[in-house]
C-alpha positions in Angstrom: -21.0 1.5 25.8 -17.6 2.6 26.8 -15.9 5.5 25.0 -12.9 4.4 23.0 -9.6 4.5 24.8 -7.1 7.0 23.5 -4.3 5.4 21.6 -0.9 5.9 23.0 1.7 7.3 20.5 5.0 5.4 20.4 8.3 7.2 20.4 8.9 6.3 16.7 5.5 7.7 15.7 6.2 10.9 17.6 9.6 11.3 16.0 8.2 10.6 12.5 5.5 13.2 13.0 8.2 15.8 13.7 10.2 14.8 10.6 10.5 17.6 8.0 12.6 16.0 5.2 10.9 13.4 3.0 12.8 10.3 2.1 13.6 9.3 -1.5 11.2 6.4 -1.0 8.3 8.6 -0.1 9.0 11.0 -3.0 9.2 8.0 -5.4 6.0 6.4 -4.2 4.2 9.8 -4.4 5.3 10.3 -8.0 4.3 6.7 -8.9 0.9 7.3 -7.4 0.5 10.4 -9.5 1.6 8.8 -12.8 0.0 5.4 -12.7 -3.9 5.1 -12.9 -4.1 2.2 -10.4 -7.9 2.0 -10.3 -8.1 1.6 -14.1 -5.4 -1.0 -14.2 -7.0 -3.1 -11.4 -10.3 -2.9 -13.2 -8.7 -4.3 -16.4 -6.8 -7.1 -14.6 -9.4 -8.1 -12.0 -11.4 -10.4 -14.3 -8.3 -12.5 -15.1 -7.0 -12.6 -11.5 -7.1 -16.1 -10.1 -8.9 -16.4 -6.8 -7.8 -18.6 -3.9 -8.7 -22.2 -4.3 -8.6 -22.8 -0.6 -5.2 -24.5 -0.6 -2.0 -22.9 0.5 -1.2 -19.3 1.4 -4.0 -16.8 0.7 -3.3 -14.5 -2.2 -2.2 -10.9 -1.7 -4.4 -8.1 -2.9 -4.3 -7.5 -6.6 -3.4 -3.8 -6.3 -0.6 -4.6 -3.9 0.9 -7.2 -6.2 0.6 -4.8 -9.2 2.4 -2.0 -7.2 5.2 -4.4 -6.2 5.6 -5.5 -9.8 5.9 -1.8 -11.0 8.5 -1.0 -8.3 10.5 -4.1 -9.3 10.5 -2.9 -13.0 11.4 0.7 -12.1 
């Protein structure tokens, strides 16, 4: 078995790694993650979440949709 190839870092990734100032988006999402109990909310909503019937586009993840809804409301 071959050892895994090292992954080459892109210029954007290298620049982002050196970034010192956090953006407003990063700060907002971190605060939102601290305030909202995502696991508990998903646990409550999951039994009522419709699953894919096989037709059309596959559904997004429940937690992702919940987070998008919260961001829209805030």
